[in-house]
VMD Tcl script that builds the backbone (N, CA, C; Angstrom):
set m [mol new atoms 426]
animate dup $m
set s [atomselect $m all]
$s set {name element resname resid chain x y z} {
  {N N UNK 1 A 16.792 44.381 22.498}
  {CA C UNK 1 A 16.568 42.964 22.268}
  {C C UNK 1 A 17.608 42.187 23.061}
  {N N UNK 2 A 17.121 41.252 23.818}
  {CA C UNK 2 A 17.999 40.486 24.682}
  {C C UNK 2 A 18.234 39.112 24.052}
  {N N UNK 3 A 19.512 38.686 24.061}
  {CA C UNK 3 A 19.820 37.373 23.482}
  {C C UNK 3 A 19.876 36.338 24.590}
  {N N UNK 4 A 19.455 35.187 24.292}
  {CA C UNK 4 A 19.449 34.102 25.281}
  {C C UNK 4 A 20.790 33.374 25.239}
  {N N UNK 5 A 21.326 33.139 26.424}
  {CA C UNK 5 A 22.590 32.407 26.502}
  {C C UNK 5 A 22.373 30.933 26.802}
  {N N UNK 6 A 21.146 30.532 26.934}
  {CA C UNK 6 A 20.861 29.124 27.210}
  {C C UNK 6 A 21.191 28.290 25.984}
  {N N UNK 7 A 21.754 27.134 26.244}
  {CA C UNK 7 A 22.108 26.223 25.162}
  {C C UNK 7 A 21.083 25.099 25.158}
  {N N UNK 8 A 20.558 24.821 24.018}
  {CA C UNK 8 A 19.572 23.746 23.948}
  {C C UNK 8 A 20.278 22.401 24.112}
  {N N UNK 9 A 19.510 21.417 24.520}
  {CA C UNK 9 A 20.087 20.088 24.739}
  {C C UNK 9 A 20.582 19.473 23.437}
  {N N UNK 10 A 20.045 19.916 22.322}
  {CA C UNK 10 A 20.491 19.394 21.038}
  {C C UNK 10 A 21.901 19.866 20.712}
  {N N UNK 11 A 22.306 21.009 21.277}
  {CA C UNK 11 A 23.634 21.542 21.010}
  {C C UNK 11 A 24.705 20.926 21.900}
  {N N UNK 12 A 24.298 20.240 22.948}
  {CA C UNK 12 A 25.261 19.665 23.868}
  {C C UNK 12 A 25.730 18.306 23.342}
  {N N UNK 13 A 27.006 17.989 23.566}
  {CA C UNK 13 A 27.491 16.679 23.098}
  {C C UNK 13 A 26.872 15.550 23.915}
  {N N UNK 14 A 26.738 14.423 23.288}
  {CA C UNK 14 A 26.197 13.248 23.969}
  {C C UNK 14 A 27.188 12.783 25.025}
  {N N UNK 15 A 26.690 12.224 26.111}
  {CA C UNK 15 A 27.601 11.712 27.138}
  {C C UNK 15 A 28.513 10.626 26.561}
  {N N UNK 16 A 29.733 10.570 27.064}
  {CA C UNK 16 A 30.691 9.611 26.526}
  {C C UNK 16 A 30.720 8.305 27.304}
  {N N UNK 17 A 30.037 8.230 28.433}
  {CA C UNK 17 A 30.044 6.980 29.182}
  {C C UNK 17 A 29.017 6.020 28.603}
  {N N UNK 18 A 29.126 4.757 28.971}
  {CA C UNK 18 A 28.294 3.723 28.364}
  {C C UNK 18 A 26.841 3.764 28.805}
  {N N UNK 19 A 26.526 4.507 29.848}
  {CA C UNK 19 A 25.172 4.481 30.382}
  {C C UNK 19 A 24.148 5.138 29.467}
  {N N UNK 20 A 24.574 5.990 28.583}
  {CA C UNK 20 A 23.599 6.697 27.756}
  {C C UNK 20 A 22.889 5.776 26.772}
  {N N UNK 21 A 23.386 4.566 26.571}
  {CA C UNK 21 A 22.749 3.659 25.626}
  {C C UNK 21 A 21.561 2.920 26.233}
  {N N UNK 22 A 21.394 2.977 27.549}
  {CA C UNK 22 A 20.296 2.286 28.194}
  {C C UNK 22 A 19.098 3.214 28.308}
  {N N UNK 23 A 17.926 2.728 27.942}
  {CA C UNK 23 A 16.745 3.585 27.940}
  {C C UNK 23 A 16.323 4.056 29.324}
  {N N UNK 24 A 16.684 3.340 30.358}
  {CA C UNK 24 A 16.217 3.721 31.686}
  {C C UNK 24 A 16.889 4.992 32.180}
  {N N UNK 25 A 18.124 5.234 31.736}
  {CA C UNK 25 A 18.855 6.395 32.198}
  {C C UNK 25 A 19.335 6.258 33.635}
  {N N UNK 26 A 19.160 5.103 34.211}
  {CA C UNK 26 A 19.532 4.864 35.598}
  {C C UNK 26 A 20.872 4.137 35.638}
  {N N UNK 27 A 21.959 4.799 36.098}
  {CA C UNK 27 A 23.271 4.136 36.123}
  {C C UNK 27 A 23.293 2.870 36.965}
  {N N UNK 28 A 22.536 2.800 38.056}
  {CA C UNK 28 A 22.519 1.594 38.881}
  {C C UNK 28 A 21.965 0.417 38.087}
  {N N UNK 29 A 20.913 0.668 37.343}
  {CA C UNK 29 A 20.332 -0.384 36.514}
  {C C UNK 29 A 21.305 -0.779 35.411}
  {N N UNK 30 A 22.018 0.191 34.892}
  {CA C UNK 30 A 22.997 -0.075 33.845}
  {C C UNK 30 A 24.137 -0.918 34.387}
  {N N UNK 31 A 24.603 -0.610 35.593}
  {CA C UNK 31 A 25.665 -1.401 36.208}
  {C C UNK 31 A 25.213 -2.844 36.406}
  {N N UNK 32 A 23.969 -3.037 36.808}
  {CA C UNK 32 A 23.438 -4.382 36.991}
  {C C UNK 32 A 23.395 -5.118 35.663}
  {N N UNK 33 A 23.029 -4.407 34.618}
  {CA C UNK 33 A 22.973 -5.012 33.295}
  {C C UNK 33 A 24.362 -5.422 32.822}
  {N N UNK 34 A 25.331 -4.575 33.052}
  {CA C UNK 34 A 26.716 -4.881 32.672}
  {C C UNK 34 A 27.227 -6.066 33.489}
  {N N UNK 35 A 26.898 -6.098 34.784}
  {CA C UNK 35 A 27.328 -7.202 35.644}
  {C C UNK 35 A 26.719 -8.520 35.178}
  {N N UNK 36 A 25.439 -8.514 34.812}
  {CA C UNK 36 A 24.797 -9.727 34.324}
  {C C UNK 36 A 25.441 -10.171 33.012}
  {N N UNK 37 A 25.715 -9.239 32.151}
  {CA C UNK 37 A 26.360 -9.563 30.876}
  {C C UNK 37 A 27.717 -10.217 31.122}
  {N N UNK 38 A 28.430 -9.719 32.088}
  {CA C UNK 38 A 29.740 -10.263 32.446}
  {C C UNK 38 A 29.611 -11.686 32.978}
  {N N UNK 39 A 28.604 -11.932 33.804}
  {CA C UNK 39 A 28.377 -13.271 34.349}
  {C C UNK 39 A 27.991 -14.255 33.247}
  {N N UNK 40 A 27.174 -13.799 32.314}
  {CA C UNK 40 A 26.786 -14.667 31.200}
  {C C UNK 40 A 27.999 -15.008 30.342}
  {N N UNK 41 A 28.888 -14.043 30.177}
  {CA C UNK 41 A 30.125 -14.273 29.421}
  {C C UNK 41 A 31.010 -15.298 30.130}
  {N N UNK 42 A 31.074 -15.237 31.457}
  {CA C UNK 42 A 31.839 -16.227 32.218}
  {C C UNK 42 A 31.283 -17.635 31.986}
  {N N UNK 43 A 29.969 -17.749 31.962}
  {CA C UNK 43 A 29.344 -19.052 31.718}
  {C C UNK 43 A 29.668 -19.552 30.316}
  {N N UNK 44 A 29.623 -18.669 29.342}
  {CA C UNK 44 A 29.974 -19.044 27.966}
  {C C UNK 44 A 31.406 -19.558 27.889}
  {N N UNK 45 A 32.319 -18.854 28.538}
  {CA C UNK 45 A 33.718 -19.276 28.547}
  {C C UNK 45 A 33.880 -20.612 29.249}
  {N N UNK 46 A 33.153 -20.813 30.333}
  {CA C UNK 46 A 33.229 -22.078 31.061}
  {C C UNK 46 A 32.721 -23.223 30.194}
  {N N UNK 47 A 31.684 -22.987 29.421}
  {CA C UNK 47 A 31.192 -24.013 28.502}
  {C C UNK 47 A 32.250 -24.354 27.459}
  {N N UNK 48 A 32.956 -23.354 26.974}
  {CA C UNK 48 A 34.025 -23.594 25.993}
  {C C UNK 48 A 35.155 -24.418 26.603}
  {N N UNK 49 A 35.534 -24.101 27.828}
  {CA C UNK 49 A 36.601 -24.849 28.512}
  {C C UNK 49 A 36.160 -26.290 28.745}
  {N N UNK 50 A 34.929 -26.476 29.216}
  {CA C UNK 50 A 34.410 -27.826 29.463}
  {C C UNK 50 A 34.356 -28.625 28.165}
  {N N UNK 51 A 33.949 -27.975 27.103}
  {CA C UNK 51 A 33.877 -28.634 25.808}
  {C C UNK 51 A 35.255 -29.133 25.375}
  {N N UNK 52 A 36.255 -28.296 25.538}
  {CA C UNK 52 A 37.614 -28.674 25.148}
  {C C UNK 52 A 38.202 -29.735 26.079}
  {N N UNK 53 A 37.990 -29.584 27.378}
  {CA C UNK 53 A 38.571 -30.527 28.350}
  {C C UNK 53 A 38.011 -31.932 28.219}
  {N N UNK 54 A 36.718 -32.011 27.979}
  {CA C UNK 54 A 36.060 -33.313 27.998}
  {C C UNK 54 A 35.653 -33.802 26.613}
  {N N UNK 55 A 36.098 -33.095 25.577}
  {CA C UNK 55 A 35.843 -33.487 24.195}
  {C C UNK 55 A 34.352 -33.716 23.927}
  {N N UNK 56 A 33.563 -32.731 24.353}
  {CA C UNK 56 A 32.115 -32.762 24.142}
  {C C UNK 56 A 31.763 -31.548 23.290}
  {N N UNK 57 A 30.850 -31.711 22.387}
  {CA C UNK 57 A 30.440 -30.621 21.507}
  {C C UNK 57 A 29.866 -29.445 22.304}
  {N N UNK 58 A 30.353 -28.254 22.000}
  {CA C UNK 58 A 29.814 -27.054 22.629}
  {C C UNK 58 A 28.348 -26.864 22.296}
  {N N UNK 59 A 27.973 -27.269 21.099}
  {CA C UNK 59 A 26.566 -27.173 20.693}
  {C C UNK 59 A 25.693 -28.065 21.568}
  {N N UNK 60 A 26.169 -29.268 21.870}
  {CA C UNK 60 A 25.405 -30.169 22.738}
  {C C UNK 60 A 25.310 -29.618 24.160}
  {N N UNK 61 A 26.418 -29.039 24.657}
  {CA C UNK 61 A 26.398 -28.471 26.010}
  {C C UNK 61 A 25.415 -27.314 26.120}
  {N N UNK 62 A 25.257 -26.561 25.043}
  {CA C UNK 62 A 24.371 -25.393 25.043}
  {C C UNK 62 A 22.933 -25.719 24.646}
  {N N UNK 63 A 22.705 -26.921 24.192}
  {CA C UNK 63 A 21.375 -27.313 23.727}
  {C C UNK 63 A 20.355 -27.244 24.864}
  {N N UNK 64 A 19.192 -26.643 24.610}
  {CA C UNK 64 A 18.160 -26.573 25.651}
  {C C UNK 64 A 17.425 -27.896 25.844}
  {N N UNK 65 A 17.664 -28.851 24.962}
  {CA C UNK 65 A 16.983 -30.149 25.033}
  {C C UNK 65 A 17.707 -31.090 25.986}
  {N N UNK 66 A 17.050 -32.179 26.289}
  {CA C UNK 66 A 17.691 -33.218 27.105}
  {C C UNK 66 A 18.880 -33.783 26.341}
  {N N UNK 67 A 19.890 -34.204 27.097}
  {CA C UNK 67 A 21.118 -34.701 26.489}
  {C C UNK 67 A 21.436 -36.085 27.015}
  {N N UNK 68 A 22.490 -36.655 26.461}
  {CA C UNK 68 A 22.974 -37.926 26.979}
  {C C UNK 68 A 23.536 -37.697 28.375}
  {N N UNK 69 A 23.722 -38.764 29.119}
  {CA C UNK 69 A 24.249 -38.661 30.469}
  {C C UNK 69 A 25.651 -38.037 30.454}
  {N N UNK 70 A 26.464 -38.404 29.475}
  {CA C UNK 70 A 27.824 -37.865 29.381}
  {C C UNK 70 A 27.805 -36.341 29.227}
  {N N UNK 71 A 26.977 -35.851 28.332}
  {CA C UNK 71 A 26.881 -34.409 28.094}
  {C C UNK 71 A 26.306 -33.705 29.324}
  {N N UNK 72 A 25.293 -34.303 29.925}
  {CA C UNK 72 A 24.686 -33.709 31.120}
  {C C UNK 72 A 25.686 -33.605 32.265}
  {N N UNK 73 A 26.502 -34.643 32.447}
  {CA C UNK 73 A 27.501 -34.619 33.520}
  {C C UNK 73 A 28.532 -33.518 33.295}
  {N N UNK 74 A 28.962 -33.352 32.069}
  {CA C UNK 74 A 29.938 -32.292 31.770}
  {C C UNK 74 A 29.307 -30.933 32.035}
  {N N UNK 75 A 28.054 -30.743 31.627}
  {CA C UNK 75 A 27.356 -29.487 31.871}
  {C C UNK 75 A 27.202 -29.243 33.374}
  {N N UNK 76 A 26.823 -30.282 34.116}
  {CA C UNK 76 A 26.676 -30.160 35.568}
  {C C UNK 76 A 28.005 -29.802 36.225}
  {N N UNK 77 A 29.063 -30.399 35.753}
  {CA C UNK 77 A 30.382 -30.094 36.290}
  {C C UNK 77 A 30.759 -28.636 36.017}
  {N N UNK 78 A 30.465 -28.160 34.815}
  {CA C UNK 78 A 30.741 -26.756 34.480}
  {C C UNK 78 A 29.909 -25.811 35.349}
  {N N UNK 79 A 28.655 -26.168 35.585}
  {CA C UNK 79 A 27.802 -25.358 36.465}
  {C C UNK 79 A 28.370 -25.323 37.882}
  {N N UNK 80 A 28.790 -26.484 38.358}
  {CA C UNK 80 A 29.352 -26.598 39.702}
  {C C UNK 80 A 30.586 -25.704 39.847}
  {N N UNK 81 A 31.469 -25.750 38.874}
  {CA C UNK 81 A 32.696 -24.940 38.929}
  {C C UNK 81 A 32.361 -23.451 38.835}
  {N N UNK 82 A 31.372 -23.099 38.040}
  {CA C UNK 82 A 30.935 -21.693 37.991}
  {C C UNK 82 A 30.479 -21.224 39.368}
  {N N UNK 83 A 29.785 -22.085 40.067}
  {CA C UNK 83 A 29.262 -21.712 41.386}
  {C C UNK 83 A 30.363 -21.699 42.447}
  {N N UNK 84 A 31.118 -22.783 42.531}
  {CA C UNK 84 A 32.094 -22.933 43.602}
  {C C UNK 84 A 33.341 -22.080 43.372}
  {N N UNK 85 A 33.877 -22.111 42.178}
  {CA C UNK 85 A 35.144 -21.433 41.906}
  {C C UNK 85 A 34.955 -19.971 41.533}
  {N N UNK 86 A 33.955 -19.689 40.709}
  {CA C UNK 86 A 33.752 -18.316 40.250}
  {C C UNK 86 A 32.784 -17.537 41.120}
  {N N UNK 87 A 32.051 -18.214 41.981}
  {CA C UNK 87 A 31.161 -17.534 42.916}
  {C C UNK 87 A 29.879 -17.004 42.317}
  {N N UNK 88 A 29.459 -17.543 41.182}
  {CA C UNK 88 A 28.201 -17.106 40.571}
  {C C UNK 88 A 27.029 -17.750 41.306}
  {N N UNK 89 A 25.898 -17.039 41.351}
  {CA C UNK 89 A 24.725 -17.627 41.998}
  {C C UNK 89 A 23.957 -18.507 41.012}
  {N N UNK 90 A 23.064 -19.305 41.543}
  {CA C UNK 90 A 22.339 -20.302 40.741}
  {C C UNK 90 A 21.496 -19.666 39.634}
  {N N UNK 91 A 20.904 -18.532 39.926}
  {CA C UNK 91 A 20.068 -17.859 38.929}
  {C C UNK 91 A 20.894 -17.390 37.743}
  {N N UNK 92 A 22.040 -16.790 38.016}
  {CA C UNK 92 A 22.898 -16.303 36.928}
  {C C UNK 92 A 23.482 -17.458 36.118}
  {N N UNK 93 A 23.864 -18.530 36.803}
  {CA C UNK 93 A 24.382 -19.706 36.090}
  {C C UNK 93 A 23.280 -20.292 35.209}
  {N N UNK 94 A 22.071 -20.368 35.745}
  {CA C UNK 94 A 20.954 -20.871 34.955}
  {C C UNK 94 A 20.743 -20.053 33.698}
  {N N UNK 95 A 20.822 -18.734 33.833}
  {CA C UNK 95 A 20.667 -17.872 32.657}
  {C C UNK 95 A 21.802 -18.110 31.668}
  {N N UNK 96 A 23.010 -18.286 32.174}
  {CA C UNK 96 A 24.167 -18.490 31.305}
  {C C UNK 96 A 24.181 -19.832 30.609}
  {N N UNK 97 A 23.563 -20.833 31.228}
  {CA C UNK 97 A 23.539 -22.178 30.658}
  {C C UNK 97 A 22.196 -22.501 29.993}
  {N N UNK 98 A 21.271 -21.571 30.006}
  {CA C UNK 98 A 19.962 -21.815 29.399}
  {C C UNK 98 A 19.126 -22.802 30.193}
  {N N UNK 99 A 19.287 -22.760 31.518}
  {CA C UNK 99 A 18.573 -23.668 32.405}
  {C C UNK 99 A 17.929 -22.885 33.538}
  {N N UNK 100 A 17.082 -23.539 34.295}
  {CA C UNK 100 A 16.449 -22.947 35.469}
  {C C UNK 100 A 17.406 -23.053 36.651}
  {N N UNK 101 A 17.254 -22.177 37.635}
  {CA C UNK 101 A 18.148 -22.203 38.802}
  {C C UNK 101 A 18.030 -23.505 39.576}
  {N N UNK 102 A 16.848 -24.131 39.575}
  {CA C UNK 102 A 16.694 -25.398 40.285}
  {C C UNK 102 A 17.449 -26.519 39.569}
  {N N UNK 103 A 17.556 -26.429 38.263}
  {CA C UNK 103 A 18.343 -27.391 37.497}
  {C C UNK 103 A 19.818 -27.246 37.851}
  {N N UNK 104 A 20.260 -26.005 38.014}
  {CA C UNK 104 A 21.649 -25.746 38.416}
  {C C UNK 104 A 21.884 -26.305 39.821}
  {N N UNK 105 A 20.953 -26.061 40.712}
  {CA C UNK 105 A 21.070 -26.574 42.080}
  {C C UNK 105 A 21.194 -28.093 42.069}
  {N N UNK 106 A 20.353 -28.752 41.294}
  {CA C UNK 106 A 20.406 -30.210 41.190}
  {C C UNK 106 A 21.758 -30.662 40.644}
  {N N UNK 107 A 22.236 -30.001 39.597}
  {CA C UNK 107 A 23.528 -30.361 39.011}
  {C C UNK 107 A 24.670 -30.215 40.001}
  {N N UNK 108 A 24.657 -29.148 40.769}
  {CA C UNK 108 A 25.699 -28.929 41.778}
  {C C UNK 108 A 25.641 -30.000 42.863}
  {N N UNK 109 A 24.434 -30.395 43.255}
  {CA C UNK 109 A 24.289 -31.449 44.258}
  {C C UNK 109 A 24.793 -32.789 43.724}
  {N N UNK 110 A 24.519 -33.074 42.465}
  {CA C UNK 110 A 24.982 -34.325 41.850}
  {C C UNK 110 A 26.512 -34.367 41.852}
  {N N UNK 111 A 27.148 -33.273 41.431}
  {CA C UNK 111 A 28.606 -33.228 41.392}
  {C C UNK 111 A 29.188 -33.330 42.798}
  {N N UNK 112 A 28.581 -32.629 43.734}
  {CA C UNK 112 A 29.065 -32.680 45.123}
  {C C UNK 112 A 28.982 -34.111 45.662}
  {N N UNK 113 A 27.900 -34.817 45.376}
  {CA C UNK 113 A 27.762 -36.214 45.812}
  {C C UNK 113 A 28.786 -37.122 45.132}
  {N N UNK 114 A 29.093 -36.835 43.876}
  {CA C UNK 114 A 30.034 -37.662 43.122}
  {C C UNK 114 A 31.492 -37.418 43.540}
  {N N UNK 115 A 31.757 -36.342 44.250}
  {CA C UNK 115 A 33.127 -36.039 44.675}
  {C C UNK 115 A 33.663 -37.069 45.660}
  {N N UNK 116 A 32.794 -37.887 46.231}
  {CA C UNK 116 A 33.241 -38.951 47.128}
  {C C UNK 116 A 33.991 -40.046 46.377}
  {N N UNK 117 A 33.780 -40.119 45.068}
  {CA C UNK 117 A 34.458 -41.103 44.229}
  {C C UNK 117 A 35.922 -40.680 44.051}
  {N N UNK 118 A 36.845 -41.566 44.415}
  {CA C UNK 118 A 38.281 -41.227 44.375}
  {C C UNK 118 A 38.807 -41.019 42.955}
  {N N UNK 119 A 38.100 -41.496 41.942}
  {CA C UNK 119 A 38.515 -41.260 40.555}
  {C C UNK 119 A 37.916 -39.968 39.999}
  {N N UNK 120 A 36.768 -39.574 40.501}
  {CA C UNK 120 A 36.080 -38.382 39.993}
  {C C UNK 120 A 36.595 -37.098 40.633}
  {N N UNK 121 A 36.921 -37.139 41.905}
  {CA C UNK 121 A 37.342 -35.933 42.617}
  {C C UNK 121 A 38.561 -35.244 41.990}
  {N N UNK 122 A 39.596 -35.982 41.564}
  {CA C UNK 122 A 40.727 -35.285 40.922}
  {C C UNK 122 A 40.341 -34.574 39.620}
  {N N UNK 123 A 39.356 -35.099 38.920}
  {CA C UNK 123 A 38.882 -34.445 37.692}
  {C C UNK 123 A 38.245 -33.108 38.042}
  {N N UNK 124 A 37.414 -33.108 39.075}
  {CA C UNK 124 A 36.766 -31.872 39.517}
  {C C UNK 124 A 37.815 -30.871 39.991}
  {N N UNK 125 A 38.763 -31.344 40.772}
  {CA C UNK 125 A 39.822 -30.460 41.281}
  {C C UNK 125 A 40.626 -29.843 40.149}
  {N N UNK 126 A 40.953 -30.635 39.147}
  {CA C UNK 126 A 41.691 -30.108 37.987}
  {C C UNK 126 A 40.878 -29.048 37.253}
  {N N UNK 127 A 39.607 -29.326 37.066}
  {CA C UNK 127 A 38.742 -28.377 36.379}
  {C C UNK 127 A 38.628 -27.075 37.176}
  {N N UNK 128 A 38.524 -27.190 38.496}
  {CA C UNK 128 A 38.467 -26.000 39.351}
  {C C UNK 128 A 39.757 -25.183 39.238}
  {N N UNK 129 A 40.895 -25.856 39.215}
  {CA C UNK 129 A 42.183 -25.162 39.114}
  {C C UNK 129 A 42.322 -24.454 37.773}
  {N N UNK 130 A 41.888 -25.100 36.718}
  {CA C UNK 130 A 41.947 -24.487 35.387}
  {C C UNK 130 A 41.050 -23.255 35.337}
  {N N UNK 131 A 39.843 -23.383 35.879}
  {CA C UNK 131 A 38.913 -22.248 35.891}
  {C C UNK 131 A 39.461 -21.103 36.722}
  {N N UNK 132 A 40.028 -21.425 37.877}
  {CA C UNK 132 A 40.574 -20.380 38.744}
  {C C UNK 132 A 41.724 -19.649 38.042}
  {N N UNK 133 A 42.560 -20.384 37.337}
  {CA C UNK 133 A 43.668 -19.761 36.621}
  {C C UNK 133 A 43.168 -18.935 35.433}
  {N N UNK 134 A 42.178 -19.457 34.731}
  {CA C UNK 134 A 41.670 -18.766 33.543}
  {C C UNK 134 A 40.913 -17.488 33.881}
  {N N UNK 135 A 40.244 -17.476 35.039}
  {CA C UNK 135 A 39.373 -16.359 35.374}
  {C C UNK 135 A 39.796 -15.592 36.611}
  {N N UNK 136 A 41.032 -15.673 37.005}
  {CA C UNK 136 A 41.436 -15.062 38.273}
  {C C UNK 136 A 41.184 -13.558 38.336}
  {N N UNK 137 A 41.175 -12.862 37.207}
  {CA C UNK 137 A 40.912 -11.435 37.212}
  {C C UNK 137 A 39.481 -11.108 36.848}
  {N N UNK 138 A 38.668 -12.119 36.529}
  {CA C UNK 138 A 37.300 -11.875 36.090}
  {C C UNK 138 A 36.262 -12.392 37.066}
  {N N UNK 139 A 36.676 -12.841 38.216}
  {CA C UNK 139 A 35.707 -13.375 39.156}
  {C C UNK 139 A 34.744 -12.295 39.593}
  {N N UNK 140 A 33.582 -12.721 40.055}
  {CA C UNK 140 A 32.498 -11.802 40.372}
  {C C UNK 140 A 32.922 -10.745 41.383}
  {N N UNK 141 A 33.593 -11.130 42.443}
  {CA C UNK 141 A 33.967 -10.189 43.485}
  {C C UNK 141 A 35.138 -9.298 43.146}
  {N N UNK 142 A 35.853 -9.583 42.057}
  {CA C UNK 142 A 37.054 -8.824 41.736}
  {C C UNK 142 A 36.755 -7.707 40.783}
}
mol reanalyze $m
mol bondsrecalc $m
mol representation Tube
mol addrep $m
């Protein structure tokens, strides 16, 4: 009688890396999922910073409904800083802010046009500096 030395898969320990939790089993897809999650987290943090800096409710900034001009401007500014300072693309910012990528594009264009105002530009610059300092180790390319 010959004994089998094969070990069944049930006897083997589960993998210890994070990829085993994804149903696809594809590490590349898992890395993309983790990267998207990270980008969404950056957007959430940016909303929190914008809320604190400009004394606007975080709930209003995250609301999918139309907002007052003041709230919309703060949201547009946060989107702009996510794009320019953190290097996120419009689609990812849209997902993070609960908006469409074209809405993000419009918001970035509005802020860029408003930078010609000598009173508004220092506000944008300050916000960019704060974001750069807060996220210097979490930027997309790093």
